C-alpha positions, -999 to 999 in steps of 0.1 A, spaced: -537 -772 60 -526 -807 77 -503 -821 44 -472 -836 48 -441 -816 37 -410 -833 31 -376 -816 26 -345 -831 19 -313 -807 28 -276 -814 28 -282 -820 66 -309 -848 62 -346 -853 56 -371 -834 74 -406 -844 75 -434 -818 86 -473 -811 88 -481 -778 78 -501 -764 104 -507 -729 95 -512 -708 61 -523 -675 43 -535 -669 12 -528 -639 -12 -552 -635 -40 -529 -617 -62 -540 -586 -82 -567 -574 -59 -548 -582 -26 -536 -553 -16 -509 -570 8 -498 -592 -25 -465 -589 -41 -488 -586 -76 -511 -565 -65 -526 -539 -91 -504 -563 -119 -469 -557 -100 -448 -576 -117 -404 -582 -114 -372 -600 -116 -383 -606 -74 -415 -619 -79 -417 -637 -105 -427 -670 -95 -460 -656 -83 -466 -657 -123 -454 -698 -126 -481 -727 -127 -490 -743 -94 -466 -759 -76 -442 -732 -79 -423 -725 -47 -420 -687 -40 -393 -675 -19 -384 -638 -6 -369 -622 21 -384 -604 51 -364 -588 76 -334 -611 70 -354 -644 71 -368 -661 38 -404 -671 36 -417 -701 16 -448 -696 -5 -463 -718 -28 -482 -712 -62 -519 -726 -63 -536 -714 -94 -529 -716 -131 -498 -696 -149 -500 -660 -149 -526 -658 -120 -508 -648 -95 -523 -664 -64 -505 -687 -35 -500 -694 1 -477 -685 24 -465 -710 53 -466 -698 85 -464 -728 106 -452 -763 108 -452 -788 130 -423 -817 126 -428 -854 122 -389 -864 115 -360 -844 115 -363 -825 144 -330 -826 157 -317 -807 127 -345 -782 128 -333 -775 170 -297 -774 157 -308 -746 129 -326 -725 152 -311 -732 186 -347 -739 201 -367 -762 211 -409 -764 215 -436 -739 203 -408 -716 191 -392 -740 168 -414 -736 139 -441 -711 147 -434 -684 119 -431 -682 85 -390 -670 91 -389 -693 120 -396 -724 100 -375 -718 73 -346 -710 95 -353 -744 109 -351 -760 77 -319 -747 70 -338 -728 41 -312 -695 44 -317 -683 2 -335 -681 -24 -321 -712 -43 -359 -733 -42 -372 -701 -59 -388 -710 -92 -381 -742 -88 -414 -771 -85 -428 -790 -58 -422 -827 -61 -398 -821 -83 -368 -811 -62 -354 -811 -25 -388 -803 -13 -422 -824 -17 -458 -818 -8 -481 -847 -3 -511 -835 -11 -529 -874 -12 -535 -875 24 -539 -848 54 -545 -845 86 -572 -823 105 -575 -813 138 -599 -826 165 -636 -812 170 -637 -800 204 -677 -798 213 
């Protein structure tokens, strides 16, 4: 949460902050694709090293996940929401939406970024077109 994500697409560079995620705890998590050790060609990215990108399709939209644990431990996070920092115009063009509706859901954010297939699946963060900066982060202001 609060980490900067940069995507270099053919349309241009888009920079965002991750503002919502959902964790999946692998083999013991009944909602995870690796529940009870399930392994297939489709979910192989789950078993990769940390930083592996796992993309799957749900209702015709791509879902973006990052693997967080060591190889063979199928745990990761689904990116559920992002806040545009730069490249908003590209995102608005891709989605034909503006404001809150632009990137407030896992399928909406991939559509806004122009991720429409599984090309990034099984690739590693920071070694291709998708970068994640873990060195800095932003935290929401506390309200008292």
